[in-house]
Each structure stands twice: as C-alpha cells, then as structure tokens.
DRENDO-1510 file (C-alpha; in Angstrom, 1 decimal, always signed):
<recs>
REC; n; res; u; v; w
REC; 1; UNK; -0.1; -0.1; +0.2 .
REC; 2; UNK; +1.6; +3.2; -0.9 .
REC; 3; UNK; +2.5; +5.5; +2.1 .
REC; 4; UNK; +2.1; +9.5; +2.1 .
REC; 5; UNK; +4.4; +11.5; +4.2 .
REC; 6; UNK; +3.0; +15.1; +5.0 .
REC; 7; UNK; +4.5; +17.2; +8.2 .
REC; 8; UNK; +5.7; +14.6; +10.5 .
REC; 9; UNK; +2.8; +12.1; +9.8 .
REC; 10; UNK; +2.9; +9.0; +8.0 .
REC; 11; UNK; -0.7; +7.9; +6.0 .
REC; 12; UNK; -1.4; +5.0; +4.6 .
REC; 13; UNK; -3.1; +6.2; +1.0 .
REC; 14; UNK; -5.9; +3.4; -0.3 .
REC; 15; UNK; -7.3; +3.6; -4.2 .
REC; 16; UNK; -10.6; +3.1; -4.6 .
REC; 17; UNK; -12.3; +0.7; -6.9 .
REC; 18; UNK; -13.4; +3.4; -8.8 .
REC; 19; UNK; -9.2; +4.1; -9.4 .
REC; 20; UNK; -8.3; +1.3; -9.7 .
REC; 21; UNK; -10.8; +0.4; -12.7 .
REC; 22; UNK; -9.8; +3.8; -14.4 .
REC; 23; UNK; -5.9; +2.9; -14.1 .
REC; 24; UNK; -6.4; +0.0; -15.7 .
REC; 25; UNK; -8.7; +1.0; -18.4 .
REC; 26; UNK; -5.7; +3.3; -19.6 .
REC; 27; UNK; -2.9; +0.8; -19.3 .
REC; 28; UNK; -4.3; -2.2; -21.3 .
REC; 29; UNK; -2.7; -5.2; -21.0 .
REC; 30; UNK; -0.2; -6.1; -23.7 .
REC; 31; UNK; -0.7; -9.6; -24.8 .
REC; 32; UNK; -2.4; -11.3; -22.4 .
REC; 33; UNK; -6.3; -12.6; -21.8 .
REC; 34; UNK; -7.7; -10.5; -19.1 .
REC; 35; UNK; -11.4; -11.2; -20.2 .
REC; 36; UNK; -12.9; -15.1; -20.2 .
REC; 37; UNK; -14.7; -14.2; -23.0 .
REC; 38; UNK; -11.6; -14.0; -24.8 .
REC; 39; UNK; -10.2; -17.2; -23.9 .
REC; 40; UNK; -12.6; -19.2; -26.8 .
REC; 41; UNK; -10.7; -17.4; -29.3 .
REC; 42; UNK; -7.7; -18.6; -28.3 .
REC; 43; UNK; -9.1; -22.1; -28.7 .
REC; 44; UNK; -9.7; -22.0; -32.5 .
REC; 45; UNK; -9.7; -24.6; -35.1 .
REC; 46; UNK; -6.2; -25.5; -36.2 .
REC; 47; UNK; -7.5; -24.1; -40.0 .
REC; 48; UNK; -8.3; -20.8; -38.1 .
REC; 49; UNK; -4.4; -20.6; -36.5 .
REC; 50; UNK; -2.7; -21.3; -40.2 .
REC; 51; UNK; -4.7; -18.0; -41.0 .
REC; 52; UNK; -3.8; -16.4; -38.5 .
REC; 53; UNK; +0.2; -17.5; -38.3 .
REC; 54; UNK; +0.2; -16.0; -42.1 .
REC; 55; UNK; -0.9; -13.1; -41.2 .
REC; 56; UNK; +1.0; -12.9; -38.6 .
REC; 57; UNK; +4.3; -13.9; -41.2 .
REC; 58; UNK; +3.4; -11.0; -43.6 .
REC; 59; UNK; +2.8; -8.4; -40.7 .
REC; 60; UNK; +6.7; -9.4; -39.5 .
REC; 61; UNK; +7.8; -9.3; -43.4 .
REC; 62; UNK; +6.1; -6.0; -44.2 .
REC; 63; UNK; +7.9; -4.7; -40.6 .
REC; 64; UNK; +10.8; -5.7; -41.7 .
REC; 65; UNK; +10.6; -4.5; -45.1 .
REC; 66; UNK; +9.9; -0.6; -43.9 .
REC; 67; UNK; +13.0; -0.8; -41.7 .
REC; 68; UNK; +14.9; -1.8; -44.9 .
REC; 69; UNK; +15.6; -5.3; -43.9 .
REC; 70; UNK; +17.6; -7.2; -46.6 .
REC; 71; UNK; +16.4; -10.6; -48.5 .
REC; 72; UNK; +13.5; -11.2; -46.5 .
REC; 73; UNK; +12.5; -15.0; -47.1 .
REC; 74; UNK; +9.7; -17.3; -44.7 .
REC; 75; UNK; +9.8; -20.9; -43.7 .
REC; 76; UNK; +7.3; -23.1; -43.7 .
REC; 77; UNK; +8.0; -25.7; -41.3 .
REC; 78; UNK; +4.8; -27.0; -40.8 .
REC; 79; UNK; +5.7; -30.4; -42.8 .
REC; 80; UNK; +8.9; -30.8; -41.1 .
REC; 81; UNK; +9.5; -33.5; -38.9 .
REC; 82; UNK; +10.7; -32.3; -35.5 .
REC; 83; UNK; +9.9; -28.2; -35.9 .
REC; 84; UNK; +8.9; -26.7; -32.8 .
REC; 85; UNK; +7.6; -24.0; -35.2 .
REC; 86; UNK; +5.3; -23.5; -37.5 .
REC; 87; UNK; +7.0; -20.8; -39.4 .
REC; 88; UNK; +10.5; -18.7; -39.7 .
REC; 89; UNK; +10.8; -15.4; -41.2 .
REC; 90; UNK; +14.8; -13.8; -41.7 .
REC; 91; UNK; +16.0; -11.3; -43.1 .
REC; 92; UNK; +19.7; -9.1; -42.7 .
REC; 93; UNK; +20.8; -6.2; -41.7 .
REC; 94; UNK; +24.2; -3.9; -42.4 .
REC; 95; UNK; +24.3; -2.8; -39.0 .
REC; 96; UNK; +23.8; -3.4; -35.0 .
REC; 97; UNK; +21.6; -0.3; -35.0 .
REC; 98; UNK; +19.7; -1.4; -37.6 .
REC; 99; UNK; +18.6; -5.3; -36.6 .
REC; 100; UNK; +17.3; -3.3; -33.0 .
REC; 101; UNK; +15.6; -0.8; -35.4 .
REC; 102; UNK; +13.8; -4.0; -36.8 .
REC; 103; UNK; +13.2; -5.7; -34.1 .
REC; 104; UNK; +11.4; -2.9; -32.8 .
REC; 105; UNK; +9.3; -1.9; -35.7 .
REC; 106; UNK; +8.2; -6.1; -35.9 .
REC; 107; UNK; +6.9; -5.8; -31.9 .
REC; 108; UNK; +5.2; -2.6; -32.8 .
REC; 109; UNK; +3.2; -3.7; -35.9 .
REC; 110; UNK; +2.6; -7.0; -34.4 .
REC; 111; UNK; +1.0; -5.5; -31.3 .
REC; 112; UNK; -0.7; -2.7; -33.3 .
REC; 113; UNK; -2.6; -5.3; -35.3 .
REC; 114; UNK; -2.6; -8.2; -33.3 .
REC; 115; UNK; -2.5; -6.5; -30.0 .
REC; 116; UNK; +0.2; -9.2; -29.0 .
REC; 117; UNK; +4.2; -9.2; -27.8 .
REC; 118; UNK; +6.7; -11.6; -28.3 .
REC; 119; UNK; +6.5; -14.5; -26.1 .
REC; 120; UNK; +10.4; -14.6; -25.7 .
REC; 121; UNK; +13.1; -11.7; -27.3 .
REC; 122; UNK; +16.6; -12.8; -28.1 .
REC; 123; UNK; +19.8; -10.9; -28.5 .
REC; 124; UNK; +19.1; -7.2; -28.0 .
REC; 125; UNK; +22.7; -6.8; -26.5 .
REC; 126; UNK; +24.9; -7.7; -28.9 .
REC; 127; UNK; +22.3; -7.4; -31.8 .
REC; 128; UNK; +24.6; -9.6; -33.9 .
REC; 129; UNK; +21.1; -11.7; -34.1 .
REC; 130; UNK; +17.8; -11.2; -32.7 .
REC; 131; UNK; +15.0; -13.6; -32.3 .
REC; 132; UNK; +11.2; -12.8; -31.3 .
REC; 133; UNK; +9.3; -15.6; -30.8 .
REC; 134; UNK; +5.4; -15.3; -31.6 .
REC; 135; UNK; +4.6; -18.9; -30.4 .
REC; 136; UNK; +4.3; -20.4; -33.9 .
REC; 137; UNK; +6.0; -18.0; -35.7 .
REC; 138; UNK; +9.4; -16.7; -34.8 .
REC; 139; UNK; +11.4; -13.7; -36.5 .
REC; 140; UNK; +15.0; -14.0; -37.1 .
REC; 141; UNK; +17.2; -10.0; -37.7 .
REC; 142; UNK; +20.6; -10.8; -38.8 .
REC; 143; UNK; +24.2; -9.2; -39.0 .
REC; 144; UNK; +24.6; -10.0; -42.8 .
REC; 145; UNK; +27.9; -11.7; -41.7 .
REC; 146; UNK; +26.4; -13.6; -39.0 .
REC; 147; UNK; +23.2; -15.0; -41.3 .
REC; 148; UNK; +26.2; -16.0; -43.8 .
REC; 149; UNK; +27.7; -18.1; -41.0 .
REC; 150; UNK; +24.3; -19.9; -39.8 .
REC; 151; UNK; +22.3; -20.3; -42.9 .
REC; 152; UNK; +19.4; -21.2; -41.7 .
REC; 153; UNK; +17.8; -21.2; -44.9 .
REC; 154; UNK; +20.3; -24.6; -45.5 .
REC; 155; UNK; +19.3; -26.0; -42.1 .
REC; 156; UNK; +16.0; -25.9; -43.1 .
REC; 157; UNK; +16.3; -26.6; -46.7 .
REC; 158; UNK; +13.8; -28.9; -46.7 .
REC; 159; UNK; +10.6; -26.2; -45.5 .
REC; 160; UNK; +8.4; -24.4; -48.1 .
REC; 161; UNK; +10.4; -21.1; -48.7 .
REC; 162; UNK; +9.1; -17.7; -50.0 .
REC; 163; UNK; +10.8; -14.6; -50.7 .
REC; 164; UNK; +9.2; -11.1; -50.2 .
REC; 165; UNK; +10.3; -8.2; -52.1 .
REC; 166; UNK; +13.1; -9.3; -54.2 .
REC; 167; UNK; +13.7; -6.2; -56.1 .
REC; 168; UNK; +14.5; -4.3; -53.0 .
REC; 169; UNK; +17.3; -6.8; -52.1 .
REC; 170; UNK; +19.0; -5.3; -55.2 .
</recs>
C-alpha cells in the first residue's frame, strides 16, 4: 500500500476501486487474455490459427521491409518433422542499430495489428542476431555476416520458402 508523508505524519493511502479501474483502462494488458470472453479465441480450430500465423508472417515481413531489412524470407516448417515452430521469417541488416530498429518495428506492428507482444526476445544486447518468438512464428533478424555463418535457409532446406520483395534486395 502506498505511503504518504506530510508534516512528520505517515498515513496509508488507499486507492478506491473506481481509481483502480480507471488506471487499468488507461494501461491495457499487452498480449494477455484478460477477459474470460476472449478465451474461446485461443481454442479456435487449427485452420483458423494457420490463417492467423500466415497473417502474422505477412505483418512481420512488412515490418522488416519498412526498416529496410534485406533478403526477407519466410520458411513454412509445418510439414517438417521435429520442427518446434510453424514459420520462421528471416532478414538481414547491415548494422547493429538497424537490427534493433527492425526488431522494434516488428514488435510495434504486431502489437498494433494483433495486440500481441513477443513471448520471448533474445539478442538485443549484442544486436548480431535478434530473435522474436510469437508462438508458432519466429522472426530472426541477422547481421549479414552472422546470417551467412548460421545459414538457416540451408539448415531448414526441406521447408517451403517464400521470398518477399526481391526487387528491394538489389
């Protein structure tokens, strides 16, 4: 409970239920199911979740392109035995700040469109390879040299691949 000090006296300050509700309305829950009415959406059929995953792939690719990501590729891993995810979306950048800018743009666009935050983020500290996990879809933003080293496209070569905006790669 917050404590208020005035003229040597210490008194506890209680927030009313109305004040708490107003605060909650101003600060919406990000990426969480806060209402029981929203729970059935999570239990939708596999077909509808694939549509959402495909929409998410498109949104991520658009965000990558918006911040000048290069060689944007999506990999459909749904038919690959042992794959933990349904899709990878991969791009490269020429500098660490650009890697971070692309990752930030992806997070903003996905939140704006789907009201979802990444479940997990990795790599912001060194900004050579940032990974954003959105559940079934994972975004990978590489420095160009790091992407050449790890070669995800070769590692997951059995997957169906789609290139986005090849003319921007020239």
